[in-house]
C-alpha positions as CSV (number, residue, x, y, z in Angstrom):
1,M,110.9,105.7,27.8
2,S,107.4,104.5,25.6
3,R,104.1,104.2,26.7
4,I,101.6,101.2,25.1
5,S,99.3,102.4,23.0
6,F,95.3,103.0,24.1
7,D,94.5,100.0,22.2
8,E,97.0,97.6,24.0
9,L,95.9,99.3,27.1
10,F,92.3,98.4,26.4
11,A,93.1,94.9,25.2
12,E,95.1,93.9,28.3
13,I,92.3,95.4,30.6
14,T,89.7,93.2,28.5
15,L,91.7,90.4,29.2
16,L,92.2,91.0,32.7
17,I,88.2,91.6,33.1
18,A,87.5,88.5,31.4
19,E,89.0,86.7,34.5
20,R,86.1,87.7,36.3
21,S,83.4,85.8,34.4
22,S,81.7,83.1,36.1
23,C,81.1,81.1,32.6
24,A,82.2,77.4,32.8
25,K,82.5,77.7,28.9
26,T,84.3,80.6,27.9
27,K,85.6,83.6,29.4
28,Q,84.5,87.2,27.6
29,A,84.9,90.6,28.5
30,A,83.7,93.9,26.8
31,L,84.8,97.7,27.3
32,L,82.8,100.6,26.2
33,I,85.2,103.5,25.6
34,K,84.3,107.0,25.0
35,D,87.1,109.9,24.8
36,N,89.7,107.2,25.9
37,R,88.4,106.7,29.3
38,I,86.2,102.9,30.1
39,I,82.5,104.2,30.8
40,S,81.5,100.7,31.4
41,F,82.6,97.1,31.5
42,G,81.1,93.7,31.2
43,Y,81.9,89.8,31.3
44,N,79.8,87.0,30.3
45,G,78.2,85.0,32.9
46,S,74.7,84.5,34.6
47,I,72.4,87.7,35.7
48,A,73.4,89.4,38.7
49,G,72.6,87.6,41.9
50,G,72.2,84.4,39.3
51,L,73.6,81.0,39.2
52,N,77.5,81.1,39.1
53,C,78.3,78.5,36.6
54,L,81.8,78.0,37.8
55,E,80.6,77.1,41.8
56,E,77.3,75.4,40.9
57,G,78.7,72.3,38.6
58,G,79.6,74.0,35.0
59,E,77.7,74.0,32.2
60,E,75.3,71.4,33.0
61,A,74.0,73.8,35.5
62,C,73.2,76.6,33.6
63,G,71.1,75.1,31.3
64,K,70.2,75.2,27.6
65,D,68.3,77.2,25.5
66,S,66.5,75.8,22.4
67,N,69.6,76.8,20.3
68,G,72.0,74.9,22.8
69,S,73.2,78.1,24.2
70,C,73.4,78.7,27.9
71,F,70.2,79.6,29.0
72,Q,71.3,81.9,32.3
73,G,73.9,83.7,30.3
74,I,74.7,87.1,29.7
75,H,77.4,87.9,26.7
76,A,79.6,90.7,27.9
77,E,78.6,93.1,25.3
78,Q,74.9,93.0,26.8
79,N,76.3,93.1,30.4
80,A,78.4,96.3,29.1
81,I,75.3,98.0,27.5
82,G,73.2,96.9,30.3
83,Y,75.0,98.5,32.9
84,A,75.4,101.8,31.0
85,A,71.7,102.0,30.5
86,R,70.9,101.1,34.1
87,N,73.0,104.1,35.3
88,G,72.2,106.7,32.7
89,I,75.4,106.7,30.7
90,N,75.2,107.4,26.9
91,T,76.7,104.8,24.6
92,D,76.0,106.9,21.4
93,G,79.6,107.2,19.9
94,C,81.2,105.0,21.9
95,I,83.9,102.5,21.0
96,M,83.9,99.1,22.1
97,Y,86.6,96.2,23.3
98,V,86.2,92.7,23.5
99,T,88.0,89.3,23.6
100,Q,85.9,88.0,20.5
101,T,83.8,89.0,17.5
102,P,80.1,89.4,18.2
103,C,77.0,86.7,18.2
104,L,74.2,88.4,15.7
105,W,72.2,89.4,18.8
106,C,75.3,91.4,20.2
107,A,76.0,92.8,16.8
108,K,72.2,94.4,16.8
109,L,72.2,95.5,20.0
110,L,75.7,97.3,19.5
111,V,74.2,99.2,16.6
112,A,70.9,99.9,18.3
113,S,73.0,101.6,21.2
114,G,75.3,103.7,18.6
115,I,78.6,102.5,19.2
116,K,80.8,103.3,16.3
117,E,83.7,101.4,16.5
118,Y,84.5,97.5,17.5
119,H,87.8,96.2,18.5
120,Y,88.1,92.8,18.9
121,I,91.1,90.0,19.9
122,D,89.9,87.0,18.5
123,E,87.5,85.8,16.0
124,Y,84.2,83.9,17.1
125,R,83.3,80.8,15.4
126,I,80.2,82.2,13.7
127,D,80.8,85.2,11.6
128,E,77.0,87.0,11.2
129,G,77.9,89.6,13.9
130,K,80.9,90.6,12.5
131,K,79.5,90.6,9.2
132,F,76.4,92.5,10.8
133,L,78.5,95.3,12.0
134,E,80.3,95.9,8.3
135,Y,76.9,95.9,6.9
136,C,75.8,98.2,9.2
137,G,79.0,100.7,8.4
138,I,80.9,100.1,11.6
139,P,84.4,99.8,11.7
140,V,85.7,96.2,12.9
141,W,89.5,96.2,13.7
142,K,91.2,93.5,14.8
143,I,93.5,94.2,17.7
144,E,97.1,92.4,17.2
145,K,98.4,90.5,19.8
146,K,101.6,91.5,21.3
147,P,103.1,90.0,24.7
148,A,101.1,90.3,27.7
149,K,102.5,92.4,30.6
150,K,103.1,90.5,33.2
151,V,100.6,91.3,36.1
152,V,101.5,91.1,39.5
153,K,98.1,89.2,41.6
154,R,97.8,90.3,45.3
């Protein structure tokens, strides 16, 4: 009998958490891992208690910032690190698992937070964040997809 690897486990959990996203545009998630334990997670969407795009009319309800991005949206990495910060959880030396490579702003936050490795499932359409992590010496690893295990929904 064999067990799935930690990479496979955390990739599956990341994909499952992404389903909690309230973003009408895309579903993303991030896990913060220390000593092979999840210490925080986040998914993209509006601020806690804020507008839920899925219930309020989709992308148009969120508004756009000057760059054309969602005005109210918080990225999965930001939510995971923000939760850790609010709860006194040390992120120095953590590994992050995510659904996509980071934007540049999230990459800068990851470096400032002491993240030591970054594991991702898919590429984001803009590669500045990935390049920034590599420039800063943070290993960036692509998780090779394997068929997902069937999840029983209740």
